[in-house]
TITI-281497 format. One record per atom (N, C-alpha, C, O): residue number from 1; atom name; x, y, z. Coordinates in steps of 0.02 Angstrom, whole numbers. Atoms other than C-alpha are relative to their C-alpha. Layout:
// TITI-281497
ATOM resi name     px     py     pz
ATOM  NUM   CA      X      Y      Z
...
***
This chain:
// TITI-281497
ATOM resi name     px     py     pz
ATOM    1    N      9     77     36
ATOM    1   CA  -9416  -1312  -7112
ATOM    1    C     71    -17    -28
ATOM    1    O    110     19    -59
ATOM    2    N    -65     26     21
ATOM    2   CA  -9275  -1417  -7141
ATOM    2    C      9     -8    -92
ATOM    2    O    -37    -28   -128
ATOM    3    N     -6     35     73
ATOM    3   CA  -9195  -1439  -7329
ATOM    3    C     14    -63    -20
ATOM    3    O     58    -98      5
ATOM    4    N    -14     77     18
ATOM    4   CA  -9210  -1597  -7418
ATOM    4    C     56    -11    -25
ATOM    4    O     89     39    -39
ATOM    5    N    -88     -2     26
ATOM    5   CA  -9036  -1669  -7480
ATOM    5    C     -2     35    -58
ATOM    5    O     39     80    -63
ATOM    6    N     -2    -17     63
ATOM    6   CA  -9086  -1630  -7661
ATOM    6    C      5     89     30
ATOM    6    O     52    126     15
ATOM    7    N    -10    -79     12
ATOM    7   CA  -9125  -1443  -7605
ATOM    7    C     77     26     48
ATOM    7    O     96     84     41
ATOM    8    N    -61    -15    -27
ATOM    8   CA  -8954  -1441  -7492
ATOM    8    C     40    -10    -72
ATOM    8    O     68     38    -98
ATOM    9    N    -54    -15     60
ATOM    9   CA  -8858  -1488  -7648
ATOM    9    C    -14     58    -46
ATOM    9    O     29    102    -56
ATOM   10    N     10    -63     45
ATOM   10   CA  -8937  -1367  -7765
ATOM   10    C     22     63     31
ATOM   10    O     56    100     -5
ATOM   11    N    -28    -52    -27
ATOM   11   CA  -8901  -1232  -7643
ATOM   11    C     72      9     10
ATOM   11    O    101     63      9
ATOM   12    N    -82    -13    -17
ATOM   12   CA  -8722  -1270  -7604
ATOM   12    C     25     -9    -85
ATOM   12    O     80     17    -97
ATOM   13    N    -24      9     68
ATOM   13   CA  -8699  -1312  -7801
ATOM   13    C     -5     83    -28
ATOM   13    O     41    105    -64
ATOM   14    N      6    -57     12
ATOM   14   CA  -8757  -1137  -7825
ATOM   14    C     28     65     18
ATOM   14    O     41    111    -20
ATOM   15    N    -28    -29    -49
ATOM   15   CA  -8690  -1049  -7673
ATOM   15    C     57     36    -39
ATOM   15    O     82     -2    -81
ATOM   16    N    -65    -25     19
ATOM   16   CA  -8539   -925  -7730
ATOM   16    C     40     13     58
ATOM   16    O     99     23     46
ATOM   17    N    -45    -16    -40
ATOM   17   CA  -8472   -895  -7573
ATOM   17    C    -29    -28     82
ATOM   17    O    -89    -42     87
ATOM   18    N     30     15    -63
ATOM   18   CA  -8490   -945  -7371
ATOM   18    C     45     30     42
ATOM   18    O     92     66     24
ATOM   19    N    -46    -26    -66
ATOM   19   CA  -8416   -906  -7198
ATOM   19    C     33    -66     22
ATOM   19    O      1   -117     39
ATOM   20    N    -24     68    -53
ATOM   20   CA  -8291  -1035  -7123
ATOM   20    C     16     32     68
ATOM   20    O     31     91     78
ATOM   21    N     -5    -21    -85
ATOM   21   CA  -8277  -1028  -6927
ATOM   21    C     46    -59     28
ATOM   21    O     36   -120     22
ATOM   22    N    -68     33    -21
ATOM   22   CA  -8108  -1087  -6845
ATOM   22    C    -12     24     79
ATOM   22    O    -52     68     97
ATOM   23    N    -25    -29    -55
ATOM   23   CA  -8052  -1072  -6673
ATOM   23    C     54    -13      8
ATOM   23    O     80    -58    -25
ATOM   24    N    -74    -11    -33
ATOM   24   CA  -7889  -1036  -6586
ATOM   24    C      2    -66     45
ATOM   24    O    -42   -108     50
ATOM   25    N    -11     44    -45
ATOM   25   CA  -7805  -1146  -6461
ATOM   25    C    -36     12     59
ATOM   25    O    -48    -39     90
ATOM   26    N     52    -34    -46
ATOM   26   CA  -7912  -1051  -6333
ATOM   26    C    -65      2      0
ATOM   26    O    -98     13     51
ATOM   27    N     72      7     16
ATOM   27   CA  -8074  -1066  -6409
ATOM   27    C    -39     62    -34
ATOM   27    O    -99     66    -48
ATOM   28    N     34    -57     33
ATOM   28   CA  -8087   -889  -6488
ATOM   28    C    -24    -22    -60
ATOM   28    O      6    -66    -92
ATOM   29    N     29     10     66
ATOM   29   CA  -8192   -894  -6635
ATOM   29    C     23     45    -41
ATOM   29    O     32    103    -21
ATOM   30    N    -26    -47     50
ATOM   30   CA  -8126   -827  -6808
ATOM   30    C    -46    -13    -57
ATOM   30    O    -53    -74    -67
ATOM   31    N     43     10     60
ATOM   31   CA  -8242   -818  -6957
ATOM   31    C     26     61    -54
ATOM   31    O     43    120    -49
ATOM   32    N    -37    -35     66
ATOM   32   CA  -8186   -773  -7133
ATOM   32    C    -49    -15    -65
ATOM   32    O    -80    -68    -63
ATOM   33    N     41     22     73
ATOM   33   CA  -8282   -775  -7316
ATOM   33    C     53    -35    -45
ATOM   33    O    110    -17    -60
ATOM   34    N    -39     42     39
ATOM   34   CA  -8226   -909  -7418
ATOM   34    C    -49    -14    -67
ATOM   34    O   -110     -8    -64
ATOM   35    N     24     24     44
ATOM   35   CA  -8262   -967  -7591
ATOM   35    C     11    -81     12
ATOM   35    O     52   -104     53
ATOM   36    N     18     85    -17
ATOM   36   CA  -8299  -1160  -7592
ATOM   36    C    -29    -40    -46
ATOM   36    O    -71    -19    -87
ATOM   37    N     53     47     57
ATOM   37   CA  -8358  -1315  -7692
ATOM   37    C     -1    -66     56
ATOM   37    O     47    -81     91
ATOM   38    N     26     55    -22
ATOM   38   CA  -8443  -1468  -7614
ATOM   38    C     -9    -52    -30
ATOM   38    O    -57    -53    -69
ATOM   39    N      2     65     24
ATOM   39   CA  -8417  -1638  -7664
ATOM   39    C      1    -64     32
ATOM   39    O     54    -71     62
ATOM   40    N     -1     67    -23
ATOM   40   CA  -8459  -1824  -7604
ATOM   40    C     31     30     79
ATOM   40    O     85     12    104
ATOM   41    N    -22      5    -80
ATOM   41   CA  -8458  -1747  -7413
ATOM   41    C     52     46     31
ATOM   41    O     63     60     90
ATOM   42    N    -53    -44    -10
ATOM   42   CA  -8317  -1629  -7447
ATOM   42    C      3     59    -10
ATOM   42    O     -4     76    -69
ATOM   43    N     13    -72     25
ATOM   43   CA  -8315  -1453  -7437
ATOM   43    C     93     13    -10
ATOM   43    O    134     -5     33
ATOM   44    N    -57     -8     25
ATOM   44   CA  -8149  -1399  -7530
ATOM   44    C     -5     98     10
ATOM   44    O    -57    132      7
ATOM   45    N    -10    -65      6
ATOM   45   CA  -8076  -1212  -7515
ATOM   45    C     69     -7     -3
ATOM   45    O     97    -60      9
ATOM   46    N    -65    -10      8
ATOM   46   CA  -7899  -1136  -7548
ATOM   46    C     19     68     14
ATOM   46    O    -20    113     -1
ATOM   47    N    -28    -64    -15
ATOM   47   CA  -7794   -991  -7491
ATOM   47    C     17     30    -81
ATOM   47    O     71     21   -109
ATOM   48    N    -38    -34     62
ATOM   48   CA  -7783   -898  -7657
ATOM   48    C     35     62     -4
ATOM   48    O     66     83     45
ATOM   49    N    -59    -40     17
ATOM   49   CA  -7690   -761  -7736
ATOM   49    C    -27     70     16
ATOM   49    O      7    120      6
ATOM   50    N     12    -85    -19
ATOM   50   CA  -7805   -603  -7668
ATOM   50    C     52     17     36
ATOM   50    O     94    -25     52
ATOM   51    N    -66    -29    -37
ATOM   51   CA  -7681   -483  -7576
ATOM   51    C    -16    -32     65
ATOM   51    O    -72    -28     90
ATOM   52    N     14     -3    -67
ATOM   52   CA  -7655   -550  -7413
ATOM   52    C     94      3     26
ATOM   52    O    137    -11    -16
ATOM   53    N    -56     -2    -22
ATOM   53   CA  -7488   -526  -7298
ATOM   53    C     40    -66     10
ATOM   53    O     99    -65     27
ATOM   54    N    -36     55     -9
ATOM   54   CA  -7450   -710  -7290
ATOM   54    C    -55    -57    -10
ATOM   54    O   -114    -54      9
ATOM   55    N     33     51     17
ATOM   55   CA  -7507   -871  -7349
ATOM   55    C    -14    -33     67
ATOM   55    O    -70    -58     68
ATOM   56    N     23     32    -70
ATOM   56   CA  -7513   -942  -7159
ATOM   56    C    -34     49     35
ATOM   56    O     -5     94     65
ATOM   57    N     43    -43      6
ATOM   57   CA  -7662   -858  -7134
ATOM   57    C    -36    -34     80
ATOM   57    O    -28    -93     95
ATOM   58    N     32     29    -77
ATOM   58   CA  -7758   -886  -6946
ATOM   58    C    -38    -54     -5
ATOM   58    O    -40    -98     38
ATOM   59    N     36     57     -3
ATOM   59   CA  -7879   -998  -7022
ATOM   59    C     35    -75      5
ATOM   59    O     16   -123     37
ATOM   60    N    -53     44     10
ATOM   60   CA  -7733  -1111  -7069
ATOM   60    C     41    -24     68
ATOM   60    O     57    -83     77
ATOM   61    N    -25      4    -68
ATOM   61   CA  -7655  -1089  -6890
ATOM   61    C    -52    -32     46
ATOM   61    O    -40    -84     78
ATOM   62    N     56     42    -34
ATOM   62   CA  -7825  -1130  -6809
ATOM   62    C     -9    -67    -10
ATOM   62    O     -1   -107     36
ATOM   63    N      7     69     20
ATOM   63   CA  -7860  -1285  -6907
ATOM   63    C     61    -45     26
ATOM   63    O     59   -103     46
ATOM   64    N    -67     52    -34
ATOM   64   CA  -7682  -1340  -6852
ATOM   64    C    -16    -30     68
ATOM   64    O    -14    -90     85
ATOM   65    N     14     19    -70
ATOM   65   CA  -7734  -1323  -6671
ATOM   65    C    -61    -36     14
ATOM   65    O    -59    -78     59
ATOM   66    N     65     28      6
ATOM   66   CA  -7910  -1378  -6694
ATOM   66    C    -30    -10    -59
ATOM   66    O    -52     40    -87
ATOM   67    N     28     17     62
ATOM   67   CA  -7974  -1468  -6849
ATOM   67    C    -71      1    -15
ATOM   67    O    -96     -3    -71
ATOM   68    N     82    -12      6
ATOM   68   CA  -8165  -1448  -6801
ATOM   68    C    -18     64    -23
ATOM   68    O      2    114      7
ATOM   69    N     15    -49     23
ATOM   69   CA  -8238  -1330  -6903
ATOM   69    C    -78     16    -25
ATOM   69    O   -117    -31    -30
ATOM   70    N     63     -3     24
ATOM   70   CA  -8397  -1254  -6966
ATOM   70    C    -23     44    -63
ATOM   70    O      5     99    -59
ATOM   71    N    -12    -34     62
ATOM   71   CA  -8446  -1181  -7142
ATOM   71    C    -77     23      2
ATOM   71    O   -121    -19     11
ATOM   72    N     71    -17      6
ATOM   72   CA  -8609  -1076  -7154
ATOM   72    C    -19     34    -60
ATOM   72    O      7     90    -67
ATOM   73    N     17    -16     71
ATOM   73   CA  -8690  -1047  -7334
ATOM   73    C    -78     17      5
ATOM   73    O   -125    -23      5
ATOM   74    N     85    -33     -5
ATOM   74   CA  -8855   -922  -7317
ATOM   74    C    -15     40    -63
ATOM   74    O     18     54   -113
ATOM   75    N     30    -33     61
ATOM   75   CA  -8958   -836  -7423
ATOM   75    C    -43     63     27
ATOM   75    O    -91     42     59
ATOM   76    N     46    -62    -28
ATOM   76   CA  -9045   -661  -7371
ATOM   76    C    -26     46    -63
ATOM   76    O     13     62   -108
ATOM   77    N     49    -29     25
ATOM   77   CA  -9180   -568  -7458
ATOM   77    C    -44     33     49
ATOM   77    O    -60     10    105
ATOM   78    N     58    -39    -52
ATOM   78   CA  -9301   -437  -7384
ATOM   78    C    -64    -23    -12
ATOM   78    O   -110      4     19
ATOM   79    N     53     61      0
ATOM   79   CA  -9431   -565  -7435
ATOM   79    C     17    -44     50
ATOM   79    O     59    -82     27
ATOM   80    N     -9     42    -37
ATOM   80   CA  -9417   -665  -7291
ATOM   80    C    -14    -68     -3
ATOM   80    O     11   -113     31
ATOM   81    N     21     72     -5
ATOM   81   CA  -9505   -809  -7346
ATOM   81    C     56    -34    -69
ATOM   81    O     40    -88    -94
ATOM   82    N    -55     24     25
ATOM   82   CA  -9339   -837  -7462
ATOM   82    C     62     -5     27
ATOM   82    O    114    -15     -3
ATOM   83    N    -58     19    -34
ATOM   83   CA  -9229   -852  -7321
ATOM   83    C     24    -77      0
ATOM   83    O    -16   -124     -4
ATOM   84    N    -22     71    -22
ATOM   84   CA  -9121  -1006  -7294
ATOM   84    C     67      6     11
ATOM   84    O     99     51    -17
ATOM   85    N    -56     15     -5
ATOM   85   CA  -8966  -1068  -7229
ATOM   85    C     30    -74     18
ATOM   85    O     -2   -115     49
ATOM   86    N    -40     82     -9
ATOM   86   CA  -8841  -1232  -7220
ATOM   86    C     62     10     32
ATOM   86    O    109     44     11
ATOM   87    N    -63      2    -36
ATOM   87   CA  -8721  -1264  -7085
ATOM   87    C     36    -65    -12
ATOM   87    O      6   -115      7
ATOM   88    N    -34     63      8
ATOM   88   CA  -8591  -1401  -7133
ATOM   88    C     49      6     73
ATOM   88    O     73     62     84
ATOM   89    N    -32     12    -44
ATOM   89   CA  -8499  -1451  -6979
ATOM   89    C     58    -60    -12
ATOM   89    O     40   -113    -37
ATOM   90    N    -52     66     31
ATOM   90   CA  -8327  -1568  -7005
ATOM   90    C     53     15     31
ATOM   90    O     59     58     74
ATOM   91    N    -67    -12    -13
ATOM   91   CA  -8155  -1585  -6987
ATOM   91    C     38     16    -59
ATOM   91    O     27     -8   -114
ATOM   92    N    -38    -19     56
ATOM   92   CA  -8027  -1505  -7087
ATOM   92    C     69    -24     -4
ATOM   92    O    103    -48     41
ATOM   93    N    -67     48     11
ATOM   93   CA  -7877  -1570  -7158
ATOM   93    C     34     55    -51
ATOM   93    O      2     72   -102
ATOM   94    N    -44    -45     46
ATOM   94   CA  -7736  -1443  -7243
ATOM   94    C     37    -36    -41
ATOM   94    O     72    -79    -14
ATOM   95    N    -35     26     40
ATOM   95   CA  -7660  -1498  -7397
ATOM   95    C     46     46    -57
ATOM   95    O     28     66   -113
ATOM   96    N    -43    -55     42
ATOM   96   CA  -7505  -1391  -7461
ATOM   96    C     19    -39    -59
ATOM   96    O     37     -4   -106
ATOM   97    N    -21     44     63
ATOM   97   CA  -7464  -1536  -7593
ATOM   97    C    -34    -60     -7
ATOM   97    O    -70    -76     40
ATOM   98    N     30     58     -2
ATOM   98   CA  -7523  -1695  -7654
ATOM   98    C    -61     -3    -28
ATOM   98    O    -95     44    -49
ATOM   99    N     66      0     44
ATOM   99   CA  -7667  -1770  -7726
ATOM   99    C    -70     19     33
ATOM   99    O   -120     19     -3
ATOM  100    N     58    -25    -34
ATOM  100   CA  -7798  -1709  -7583
ATOM  100    C      6     94    -43
ATOM  100    O    -44    123    -63
ATOM  101    N    -18    -55     21
ATOM  101   CA  -7722  -1538  -7651
ATOM  101    C    -32     11    -63
ATOM  101    O    -67     61    -73
ATOM  102    N     24     -1     67
ATOM  102   CA  -7766  -1579  -7834
ATOM  102    C    -45     -5     -4
ATOM  102    O    -69     28    -51
ATOM  103    N     58     14     16
ATOM  103   CA  -7915  -1634  -7817
ATOM  103    C    -47     50     46
ATOM  103    O   -107     47     33
ATOM  104    N     34    -62    -21
ATOM  104   CA  -7981  -1488  -7709
ATOM  104    C     17     65    -45
ATOM  104    O    -22    112    -38
ATOM  105    N     -7    -45     48
ATOM  105   CA  -7898  -1368  -7853
ATOM  105    C    -46    -32    -53
ATOM  105    O    -97      2    -56
ATOM  106    N     30     31     43
ATOM  106   CA  -7977  -1471  -7982
ATOM  106    C    -87     17      9
ATOM  106    O   -123     47    -30
ATOM  107    N     80    -25    -11
ATOM  107   CA  -8160  -1460  -7900
ATOM  107    C    -19     79      2
ATOM  107    O    -65    107    -27
ATOM  108    N      6    -76     -7
ATOM  108   CA  -8136  -1277  -7848
ATOM  108    C      4     26    -62
ATOM  108    O    -19     82    -61
ATOM  109    N     -8    -32     60
ATOM  109   CA  -8098  -1239  -8040
ATOM  109    C    -57    -12    -43
ATOM  109    O    -76     29    -84
ATOM  110    N     64     22     18
ATOM  110   CA  -8245  -1327  -8094
ATOM  110    C    -57     59     19
ATOM  110    O    -94     87    -21
ATOM  111    N     53    -64    -22
ATOM  111   CA  -8351  -1196  -7999
ATOM  111    C     29     60    -11
ATOM  111    O     -8    108    -24
ATOM  112    N    -28    -73      8
ATOM  112   CA  -8229  -1056  -8015
ATOM  112    C     50     13    -55
ATOM  112    O    111     14    -43
ATOM  113    N    -39      4     53
ATOM  113   CA  -8167  -1037  -8193
ATOM  113    C     63     42      6
ATOM  113    O    102     26    -39
ATOM  114    N    -29    -56      2
ATOM  114   CA  -8048   -886  -8145
ATOM  114    C     69    -51     37
ATOM  114    O    129    -41     26
ATOM  115    N    -63     54    -28
ATOM  115   CA  -7938  -1032  -8045
ATOM  115    C     42    -32    -47
ATOM  115    O    101    -43    -34
ATOM  116    N    -43     25     50
ATOM  116   CA  -7885  -1109  -8213
ATOM  116    C     51     50    -33
ATOM  116    O     89     23    -74
ATOM  117    N    -39    -37     29
ATOM  117   CA  -7787   -961  -8265
ATOM  117    C     42     33     63
ATOM  117    O    100     54     61
ATOM  118    N    -41    -26    -76
ATOM  118   CA  -7751   -902  -8067
ATOM  118    C      1    -41     52
ATOM  118    O    -24    -25    106
ATOM  119    N      9     45    -63
ATOM  119   CA  -7727  -1052  -7965
ATOM  119    C     23     24     61
ATOM  119    O     73     60     65
ATOM  120    N    -11    -16    -62
ATOM  120   CA  -7727  -1029  -7792
ATOM  120    C     82    -22     22
ATOM  120    O    107    -78     28
ATOM  121    N    -80     33    -34
ATOM  121   CA  -7539  -1025  -7728
ATOM  121    C      3    -41     65
ATOM  121    O     51    -80     69
ATOM  122    N     -5     -2    -67
ATOM  122   CA  -7572  -1061  -7545
ATOM  122    C    -28    -76     -6
ATOM  122    O    -45   -105    -58
ATOM  123    N     27     76     -8
ATOM  123   CA  -7627  -1243  -7466
ATOM  123    C    -89     19     -5
ATOM  123    O   -120     69     14
ATOM  124    N     66     27     -8
ATOM  124   CA  -7800  -1308  -7492
ATOM  124    C    -21    -30     65
ATOM  124    O     18    -66     95
ATOM  125    N     28     23    -58
ATOM  125   CA  -7917  -1348  -7343
ATOM  125    C    -48    -56    -30
ATOM  125    O    -75    -41    -83
ATOM  126    N     49     44     24
ATOM  126   CA  -8029  -1517  -7366
ATOM  126    C    -36     -4     73
ATOM  126    O     -3    -17    124
ATOM  127    N     28     16    -66
ATOM  127   CA  -8171  -1524  -7226
ATOM  127    C    -34    -63    -15
ATOM  127    O    -71    -67    -64
ATOM  128    N     56     57     22
ATOM  128   CA  -8250  -1690  -7226
ATOM  128    C    -55     14     61
ATOM  128    O    -40     20    120
ATOM  129    N     66    -16    -17
ATOM  129   CA  -8429  -1658  -7172
ATOM  129    C    -15    -44     67
ATOM  129    O     16    -97     67
ATOM  130    N     39     55    -77
ATOM  130   CA  -8498  -1753  -7007
ATOM  130    C    -71     15     17
ATOM  130    O   -110    -18     51
ATOM  131    N     81    -17    -39
ATOM  131   CA  -8661  -1655  -6986
ATOM  131    C    -20     61    -55
ATOM  131    O     15    108    -74
ATOM  132    N     19    -63     28
ATOM  132   CA  -8772  -1550  -7090
ATOM  132    C    -57     15     41
ATOM  132    O    -94    -28     65
ATOM  133    N     51    -28    -18
ATOM  133   CA  -8889  -1429  -7023
ATOM  133    C    -34     54    -45
ATOM  133    O      2     91    -78
ATOM  134    N     33    -40     56
ATOM  134   CA  -9022  -1326  -7127
ATOM  134    C    -58     25     13
ATOM  134    O    -89     -8     54
ATOM  135    N     47    -40     -9
ATOM  135   CA  -9155  -1212  -7125
ATOM  135    C    -28     28    -55
ATOM  135    O     12     38   -101
ATOM  136    N     20    -27     66
ATOM  136   CA  -9274  -1137  -7258
ATOM  136    C    -76     29     27
ATOM  136    O   -118     -7     55
ATOM  137    N     57    -36     -5
ATOM  137   CA  -9415  -1011  -7237
ATOM  137    C    -62    -40    -38
ATOM  137    O   -121    -28    -24
ATOM  138    N     64     30     37
ATOM  138   CA  -9521  -1128  -7360
ATOM  138    C     33    -41    -36
ATOM  138    O      3    -78    -76
***
């Protein structure tokens, strides 16, 4: 069954991680776990300081060539009556600086206080959600 708008909001607020799906110029899919915050129809995430070879990650390059992305938030338990998922499809924008990046970092810091002491050094990604699909076992 589909989740109500309130159910979607509650689950997105509580969820600590999601999976970001992008595609490259040839259509090859790329999935990566992310932390995120959702506010007013926009999903925010950022390239943080966890060890990486570069801040110009594949997800950034993919968004530059194809900004259409999906974010999947899901919950699994062995009690299958408690399963649910939410998929947010939208258009991503990369913000290396400026007001959009500032808004993204403020929103993310509210959800993840560690960002106050360790702000993400890389660009932020803002995904304007065009469609939300959801399912819940109950």
